[in-house]
N, C-alpha and C positions, 0 to 999 in steps of 0.2 A: 558624442551627441547626447543632450539631456533627454531622458525619457520622462514624459509628463505622467503624473499620477492619474489613474482612472477617475473620472468625475463622479462625484456623489450624485445619486439619483433622488428625485422627489417622487414618491410612490404613494398612490391611493389604493386601498384595498376595500372592495365592496362585496360583502357576504353577510347573509342573515344569521350565520352560525358564529356565536361569540368565541367558541374554541378555535375555529379556523382563523378568525380575525386576529386573535391573540397570538397564536403560534406562528402565523405567517409574518405578523408584525415583528415579533421577537427575532425570527430568523433573518429578516431583511435589515432590521435596525442594527444587528450585531456586526454587519459588514459595513457600517458607516453611512447608510442611507437615511434620509428623512422620510418617515413612514406615517401615513394618516389612515384612519379607518372610518367606515360608516356601514350601515346595515340595509340601505335601500337605494334604488336607482335614482329616485327623485332628489334625495339629499346629495348623492354623488354629483349629479348635474349642477346643483347649486354650488357645490364646493369647486367644481371645475370652472364655473363661470367667474368665481372670485379669485382664484389663484392658479399658478402654473404648476403643472405636473409633467414628468417625463414618461411615467409608466402607470397604467391602471390594471390591477388584477380584478376581474369582474366575473362574478358568479352568474350562471345562466338563470337559475331558479331564484327569483327574488319576490318578496311581497310587493303587490302593486305592479309597477312597470317592470317587465322582465329584462333579462340581461341583453337580449338581442336588440330590444328597443333602445336601451341605454347606449349600447355599442354604436348603433346607427347615428344617434344624435351627437354622441361624443366625438366620433370620427368626422362628422360634418362640421362641427363647431370648433374642433381643436385638431387640425390636420397634422400637427407635429407630435401628437400624443400616441404612444404605443400602447396597445391593449392586448392583454393576455386573458383569454376566457378560461374559466375553471368550472368544472361540472362533475357531479357524481353520476350523471345519467347521460353520458356523451354517446353519440353515435356519429357515423361518418357523414350522414346527411346534415346534421346540425353543425359539425365542424366545417364542412364546405360552405354552408350558409354564412357562418360567422366570418370566415375568411373573405368571402365576397363582400361582406359589409365593412371590412377593413381591419379585422382582427390580425394581430401580429402572429399569435400562436394560440394553441388550444391545449390545455393541460387537464388530465383527469384526476379526480379525487379517488382515494387519498393522495395528496400531493407528495411527491418525492422531493425531499429537501435539496438533494444534490442537483436534481434537474432544475428546480426553481432557481437556485443560485447560479447555475450555468447559463440559464436564460438571461438573468439580470446582468451577469458578467459580459455576455455577448452584446447586450444593448449598451452597456457602459462603453465598451470598446467602439461600437458603432457611433455613439454620441461623441466620443473623443475624436474620432476621425472626422466627423462632420464639423466639429468645432474648429479643428485644425485647418480643414479645407476652407471654411468660412473666413478664418483669420487670414489665410493666404490670399483669398479672393479680395479681401478688403485692402491688403497691401498692394496687390496687382492693380486694383481699381484706382488707387491713389496715383499710379503712374499715368493714368489716362484721363485725369480731370483737367479741364481747361480753367486756369486760375486767372482772375483779373477783372477789374471793373473800370479800367481806363477807357477813354473814348476810342482808342485804337482797338481794344479788345471788344468793345460793344459793336463796333463796325464789323469786325471779323465775325462775331457771332451772328449778326444780322445776315451777312453774306452766306454763312453756312446754312442758316434756317431757310433762306430763299433757294439755295442750290440743292440741298439734300433731297427733297421729295422728287426732283426731276430725274430723268435718266441720262441727262447730258454728261458728256465727258468734262472733266475738270482738270485744270493745270494749276498746281499750287507752287508759288514761287516764294522763296525766302532765303535769308542767309543761313549758314550752317548753325544748327543749335537753336533755331527759333521755334521748333515744334511742328514741322510740316506733317509728320506722320500722325501726330495728335489730331490735327485738323482733319486729315483723311479719315481717321477712325470715327471722329465725331460726325462727319458727313455720312459715313456708313451706318452708324447707330441711328441716325435720324431719317434714314432712307427706307424705302419699302423692301429693301434687301437685307434688313438688319438680322433676320433669322437665318441667313445664309452666310457662307464663309467670307471673312475678310483676310486676304492674303497679301503679302508684300514681297516684291523682288527688288533687290538692289542692283541696278544695271551697272554700277561702277565696281561692285565687288566681285562680279563673275567674269572670268576670262572670256574674251570675245568669241573664242572657238566653242565655248560651252553655253553661251547665252541662249541660243536657239533651242537647245535641248532643255534648258531650264524653263523657257517660256512655253514651248510647244510639246515637250517630251520627245522620246525617241524609241525606236523599236530595238529589240535584241539584235546585236550584231551590226548596228548602223555605223559604228566606228570602233576603233580600237578602245577597249575598255567598256564597251556597252554590253555587259554580260547578261543583262535582263532588260525587259521593257520598263521605261520610266514614264510616268504621267507628269506632264508639265503643269505650270501654275494656271495657264489658261483653262485647262480641263478641270483642275482641282477646285478652282474658284467659281465654277459654273453656277449661275443664279445669284452669285454674290458680287463682291467688289474686289478688284485687283489694284493695288497701289504699285505703280512702276516708279520707284524712287531713283533719283539721280538720272533721270531720262536723258539729260544733256550729255551724259558720258557714254551713251550707246554708240557703237560703231556704225558708220554709214551703211554698210552692207546689211546689218541687222535692221536698221531703220527702214530700208526698202522693203524687207520682208514683213516687218511689222505693219507698214502702211497697207500692204496688200491684204493682210489678215484683217485689219480694221475696216477696210473697204468692203470685204466680202463676208465678214462675220464667220469665217471658217478657216481651218488650218489643217496641215498634214504633219504628223509627227516626223521627226528626222529619221530618214531611212524607211518611211512608211508610204503607203499608197492610199489609205482610206481617208476620206475627207471627214473632218470632225467639225460640227457646228457648235457654237458656244453662245451663251447669253450672260455676259458679265458687264459690269460697269467699270470703265477704266478711269482711274485717277492717277495723274502723273505729278511728279514733284521734282523740283530742281533748285539748285542754288546759283545757276548760271543765267545770264541774260541770253535767252534763246534767240532773240532777234540779232544780237551781236554774233552769236554762233552761226546763224544763217548767213550773215554777211561774210563771215570768215569761211563759209562753205564746210562747216563741220556739223551742221544740222539741216535736215531737209525742210524746206518751207512748207511743202504740202503736208508733211507729217505734223508740223507745228499747228497748222490750221485744223487738222483732224483732232488733235489733243486739246487745243486751247479754245474750247467752246465757251467754258465759263472760267475766266482767270480769277484766282484768289491769291492775294499777297498777304503773307504772314509778317507782321511788323517786327523789327528787331527790338531787343530789350531796351535800347536807348530811347526808343520812341514811346515807351510805355513804363517809364520809371515809377509812376504812381503805383504800379502793380508789384513793385519789388518787395515791400513789406509783406504783402499777402503771399507772394511766392515763397519767401523765406520761411514764413510760419508753416506753410503747406509742406515744404521740404523737411522742415524740422520734424513734423509729425510723421512723415513718410520714413525717414531714416531712424528715428527713435523706435518706431514699430519694427522696422526691418532688423535692427540690431538688438532688439529686446531691452531697450533702455527706457527709463522713466522719462516722461515728456520734459524736454528742455525748452526754456523760454529765452527770448533775446531782449535785452534792454533797448529802450527807444533810441538812446544816443548811439548804440552799437549798430543801428541801421544806417547811420549817416555815411560811413565809408562806402557802403554798397550803392548809395545814391550817387556819390561822386564818380564812381568807376564807370567806364564806358562799356564794359563787358563785350569785347570782340567775339567771345565764344557764346554770347547770348545765354539763353536759359540753361543750356547744357553746362556751361561754365559755372553758372550760379549753383546748379544742383551739386556739382562736384565740390564746390567750396563749402556748401552747407553740410554735405556728407562728411567732409574732413573735420569740420567744427564739432559735429555730433560725436564723432569717434574720439577726438582729441580733447574735448572739454570734459573736465572731471566733475564740475558742479552742475546744478540744475538750471543755471542761468548763464547766458553768454553776454559778457560785458564788452564795452568798447575796448578795454585793454586786451581781452581775449582776441578780438578781431584784429587789433593792431599788431599783436604779437605773432599770431598764427597765420595771418593773411596779409602781410605787408605788400605782396605783389599785386593786390587788386587795384592799387592806385598808381603804380609805377613811381611812387614817391617814397621817400624815407619816412620812418615813423614820425619824426619830428615835423616834417612837412605836412603829413597827413593830419596830425593833430592841429596844426595851424589852420588847415582847411575846415576841420570838424568843429573845433572848440570856438565858441563865440567870444570867449575871454582872451584868446590869444591876440597879441598886438598885431594889427594889420592896418592897411589903409582904411579910411572911412568908407570909401566906395566898396572895398572888398567885404567889410563887416556888414554893410547894409545889404549887399547882394546875398551874402551867406544867410543872414537872418530872413530875408525875403524868400529865398528858396526853401528854407526849412518850413517857414510859415505856409507857403503855398502847398508844399508836399503834404503837410499835416491836414490842412483844411480841405484839400482836394480829395483826400481819402475819406474824410468825414462826410462829404456830400456825394460820395460814390461817383465822382467825375462829372457831376451836373454843374455846368458852368453858370447857368442862371442862378442856382442856389448859392454857388460860391460868390457870385457877384453881389448878391444880397447880403451875404454874411460879412463880406469884406468892405461893403459900401463903396464899390468902385465900378466904373462902367465896363461893359463886357468886351468892347474893342480893346481896351488897355489890358484887360485880364487875358484875353486870347494871346496878345503879344508876349506877355510875361510867361504864360504856360508854354508857349512854343520856345521861348528863349531857354527855359530850364528843362526842355525835353519831356514835358508832361502832356503834350498834345501834338 
């Protein structure tokens, strides 16, 4: 694992003594920091307003505005700034007051060089950790962004915005890989429960004999292997949101118990006797047709009605192909950051094979393909040839056949060439107007009814 070098600090020293300013500046600059000095609090505040600093060494006794006044204003206006107070007349009361006003530490004069350098080193390490956490958070946040401007995505966003502020239960339906969990997280973030937990339980991944324990918890000794008490997700998610993923795969026996729990808003841990009340919002997700499951007697109709207060359908990728270029560029950024690579771009003609492909695995499949391209592409651009060489399976065709579909210069029937050109034109123009059919109709000088038929034909609407 590569160990990153401690970041250089930008430091401002405020002291009315020229000797202290000079000696402290020399000490800190010798360790690679950028150091600036001034002799008054008024000038210091002006400098802080114009530039960014990590650390401020601030004398208590200054001409004009004193150090504590500067400290209070500096901490209020620059919350990320760390301030170390320095004084030759320190006492406990003053140190406590400075700490309450926001000082990071308090050092007495004459300054001990080793102690000063230790304080700066500790702050460098803290800044390094904060930077790494921030970078990791940015990478994680990329996984939870909803990407797309197609009509299908705009409709989905509108449904989320309508449903999120309510307390009603939601049933999300969509094919595998369409982003059902992403929709659930977006609903949670826009709800009144956003400051409370968002938890997920996969009903298909947990053996049916353990699902009740996972949902409601168990007491010590409730069954073989229950060596200690376990808190279930219903209890852990209290005041927040619980996503019950793949709800259609839940065993009928567990469905019955879940129904009772939802009716009464209370449960008992496995092997327990105490009744536990809960306050959580239930969001369910499935890739199955639950009405068909009801007809096949694999899913309880009464539970279905309990869960399906607000139904939300997540469209498959083939219904929102205009979003594919945006998704590709988003995933390129995500995996370049995650793999520590310089940003890779994709040529416009290299997007064409992705438009032709049906993506049975939906967005999850697209993500995997882009991750592979990021890792396997050596240059900073992905060309059509890169796509055809590395990802021939995305079309189910041979490379030659795919080139015939992609290239407008490849001999084909007149009808095929016209359709190929028409599809590429609509995809490009549809992106430019952000899916606004009225604007697209004006740009292409064609009536909206005909345009709607064309967009539907090519899977853009």
